[in-house]
Structure formats: C-alpha cells, structure tokens
Backbone as ProteinMPNN parsed JSONL, in Angstrom:
{"seq_chain_A": "XXXXXXXXXXXXXXXXXXXXXXXXXXXXXXXXXXXXXXXXXXXXXXXXXXXXXXXXXXXXX", "coords_chain_A": {"N_chain_A": [[0.837, -1.197, 0.0], [0.425, 2.223, -0.749], [2.023, 5.078, 0.672], [0.458, 7.86, 2.388], [-0.263, 11.359, 2.278], [-1.049, 13.861, 4.58], [-2.314, 16.925, 4.184], [-2.445, 20.148, 5.379], [-3.817, 23.359, 5.273], [-2.216, 26.203, 6.452], [-1.718, 28.888, 6.227], [-2.935, 31.915, 4.656], [-3.742, 32.25, 1.158], [-3.752, 34.731, 0.161], [-2.045, 37.38, -1.309], [-0.249, 35.721, -2.407], [1.096, 34.231, -5.435], [-0.739, 33.738, -8.533], [-0.268, 31.174, -9.398], [0.368, 29.842, -7.035], [-2.076, 30.081, -5.662], [-3.745, 28.642, -7.399], [-2.555, 26.141, -7.185], [-3.061, 25.435, -4.503], [-5.852, 25.24, -4.701], [-6.06, 23.129, -6.506], [-5.097, 21.084, -4.939], [-7.227, 20.824, -3.333], [-7.694, 22.516, -1.251], [-9.325, 25.123, 0.371], [-9.578, 26.992, 2.4], [-8.033, 28.365, 5.397], [-7.043, 25.914, 7.664], [-8.283, 23.825, 6.407], [-8.056, 20.372, 5.551], [-6.644, 17.798, 3.618], [-6.266, 14.432, 2.417], [-3.875, 12.871, 0.536], [-2.548, 10.655, -1.993], [0.858, 9.644, -1.796], [2.599, 10.762, -4.181], [4.884, 11.641, -6.838], [3.898, 13.917, -8.279], [2.086, 15.064, -6.51], [3.792, 15.61, -4.382], [5.345, 17.589, -5.622], [3.456, 19.643, -5.968], [2.878, 20.217, -3.304], [5.379, 21.047, -2.502], [5.615, 23.436, -3.88], [3.899, 25.133, -2.534], [4.846, 25.09, 0.038], [5.307, 26.857, 2.123], [2.829, 27.575, 2.942], [1.438, 25.425, 3.855], [1.119, 22.517, 6.044], [2.583, 19.373, 6.257], [1.972, 15.942, 6.845], [2.9, 12.515, 7.177], [0.743, 9.777, 6.787], [-0.716, 6.558, 7.542]], "CA_chain_A": [[0.0, 0.0, 0.0], [1.177, 3.46, -0.897], [1.918, 6.036, 1.781], [-0.448, 8.972, 2.126], [0.137, 12.634, 2.863], [-2.113, 14.701, 5.121], [-1.904, 18.301, 3.902], [-3.318, 21.109, 6.052], [-3.483, 24.748, 4.962], [-1.96, 26.951, 7.68], [-1.661, 30.324, 5.953], [-3.789, 32.374, 3.572], [-3.105, 32.415, -0.159], [-3.79, 36.154, -0.188], [-0.695, 37.909, -1.492], [0.532, 34.746, -3.164], [0.943, 34.322, -6.89], [-1.883, 32.971, -9.03], [0.171, 29.779, -9.461], [0.229, 29.296, -5.678], [-3.506, 29.966, -5.372], [-4.273, 27.532, -8.201], [-2.002, 24.9, -6.639], [-3.862, 25.119, -3.309], [-7.176, 24.828, -5.147], [-5.905, 21.807, -7.114], [-4.939, 20.133, -3.843], [-8.518, 20.708, -2.67], [-7.69, 23.384, -0.069], [-10.028, 26.372, 0.082], [-9.45, 27.972, 3.483], [-7.12, 28.004, 6.469], [-7.566, 24.847, 8.498], [-8.719, 22.705, 5.567], [-7.13, 19.25, 5.492], [-6.922, 16.749, 2.635], [-5.32, 13.312, 2.427], [-3.544, 12.546, -0.852], [-1.529, 9.631, -2.206], [2.222, 10.182, -1.855], [3.121, 10.584, -5.527], [5.779, 12.762, -7.194], [3.184, 15.129, -8.691], [1.527, 15.667, -5.294], [4.957, 16.178, -3.683], [5.714, 18.824, -6.313], [2.451, 20.665, -5.662], [3.078, 20.58, -1.901], [6.643, 21.777, -2.439], [5.398, 24.774, -4.429], [3.192, 25.953, -1.534], [5.302, 24.538, 1.326], [5.249, 27.888, 3.159], [1.424, 27.798, 3.29], [0.821, 24.186, 4.33], [1.847, 21.593, 6.906], [2.43, 18.029, 5.689], [2.293, 14.801, 7.706], [2.689, 11.226, 6.537], [-0.187, 8.923, 7.508], [-0.812, 5.211, 6.964]], "C_chain_A": [[0.873, 1.249, 0.0], [0.968, 4.373, 0.311], [0.978, 7.175, 1.378], [0.064, 10.217, 2.852], [-1.098, 13.377, 3.34], [-1.624, 16.139, 5.004], [-2.922, 19.25, 4.52], [-2.864, 22.521, 5.712], [-3.359, 25.532, 6.256], [-1.936, 28.459, 7.469], [-2.544, 30.653, 4.76], [-3.012, 32.458, 2.263], [-3.11, 33.868, -0.611], [-2.368, 36.692, -0.25], [0.215, 36.944, -2.219], [0.311, 34.935, -4.653], [-0.282, 33.505, -7.312], [-1.526, 31.489, -9.129], [-0.002, 29.119, -8.091], [-1.239, 29.108, -5.319], [-4.116, 28.79, -6.126], [-3.784, 26.189, -7.686], [-2.78, 24.478, -5.398], [-5.233, 24.592, -3.718], [-7.12, 23.425, -5.751], [-5.724, 20.72, -6.055], [-6.254, 19.934, -3.09], [-8.616, 21.558, -1.419], [-8.331, 24.726, -0.415], [-9.83, 27.43, 1.156], [-8.478, 27.461, 4.538], [-7.783, 26.953, 7.352], [-8.082, 23.661, 7.709], [-7.637, 21.633, 5.524], [-7.584, 18.271, 4.421], [-5.887, 15.652, 2.794], [-5.124, 12.878, 0.987], [-2.546, 11.404, -0.894], [-0.165, 10.309, -2.316], [2.821, 9.857, -3.219], [3.988, 11.787, -5.873], [5.028, 14.043, -7.563], [2.544, 15.834, -7.502], [2.65, 16.311, -4.486], [5.368, 17.51, -4.305], [4.756, 19.958, -6.004], [2.637, 21.165, -4.229], [4.341, 21.427, -1.758], [6.477, 23.223, -2.89], [4.72, 25.71, -3.423], [3.607, 25.547, -0.121], [5.228, 25.561, 2.456], [3.814, 28.149, 3.629], [0.778, 26.575, 3.931], [1.733, 23.44, 5.291], [1.543, 20.189, 6.394], [2.821, 16.978, 6.706], [2.086, 13.531, 6.895], [1.756, 10.405, 7.41], [-0.235, 7.564, 6.82], [-2.213, 4.94, 6.444]], "O_chain_A": [[1.911, 1.311, 0.659], [-0.118, 4.43, 0.888], [0.738, 7.417, 0.195], [0.726, 10.134, 3.887], [-2.076, 13.51, 2.605], [-0.645, 16.526, 5.641], [-4.115, 19.172, 4.226], [-1.686, 22.852, 5.841], [-4.28, 25.536, 7.072], [-2.113, 29.225, 8.417], [-2.862, 29.78, 3.952], [-1.805, 32.699, 2.249], [-2.537, 34.199, -1.649], [-1.578, 36.474, 0.669], [1.327, 37.303, -2.607], [-0.555, 35.702, -5.075], [-0.792, 32.688, -6.545], [-2.396, 30.636, -8.96], [-0.461, 27.981, -7.997], [-1.609, 28.089, -4.736], [-4.908, 28.031, -5.568], [-4.515, 25.201, -7.742], [-3.123, 23.306, -5.248], [-5.721, 23.615, -3.151], [-8.026, 22.621, -5.535], [-6.143, 19.578, -6.248], [-6.389, 18.996, -2.304], [-9.516, 21.357, -0.604], [-7.931, 25.385, -1.375], [-9.902, 28.626, 0.874], [-8.142, 26.277, 4.57], [-8.944, 27.093, 7.736], [-8.301, 22.592, 8.279], [-6.447, 21.943, 5.469], [-8.768, 17.95, 4.327], [-4.77, 15.901, 3.248], [-6.088, 12.553, 0.293], [-1.785, 11.202, 0.052], [-0.047, 11.407, -2.86], [3.464, 8.822, -3.399], [3.842, 12.847, -5.264], [5.464, 15.137, -7.205], [2.464, 17.062, -7.48], [2.493, 17.416, -3.967], [5.701, 18.454, -3.588], [5.177, 21.097, -5.802], [2.566, 22.365, -3.964], [4.373, 22.394, -0.998], [7.117, 24.126, -2.351], [4.934, 26.922, -3.451], [2.812, 25.648, 0.813], [5.099, 25.185, 3.621], [3.606, 28.866, 4.608], [-0.314, 26.675, 4.491], [2.938, 23.683, 5.354], [0.388, 19.853, 6.129], [3.861, 17.086, 7.356], [1.21, 13.47, 6.032], [1.94, 10.333, 8.625], [0.155, 7.431, 5.66], [-2.479, 3.856, 5.924]]}, "name": "protein", "num_of_chains": 1, "seq": "XXXXXXXXXXXXXXXXXXXXXXXXXXXXXXXXXXXXXXXXXXXXXXXXXXXXXXXXXXXXX"}
C-alpha cells in the first residue's frame, strides 16, 4: 500500500501568486484549516513543495 500525505493549509493564499492559489485549489484546499489526504506521488509532492510555506504536511498510513 502506498503512503499517504495529510496536507493542512496553515496560511492564507492572499498575497501569493496565481500559481500558488491555483495549486492550493488543485490540492482541494479552500481555506485556512482545511485538510486533505492525498496519495504520496511525485506530482503531489511537487504541488506541496510549491506551496510549502502555506501548508503543513504529515505522513499517515
């Protein structure tokens, strides 16, 4: 079974670039405190990396 990532938005996207805002939306995050669980894949890692200053990531089973 593949590992999963729990991604929680901790900061607002206000003041960020449109790329950062679109990345958060693509991850399924709409507001501070929102949490999504995603498969740990390279494309998800890349999206998280792009907005790493706005989110907190934990690995879950």
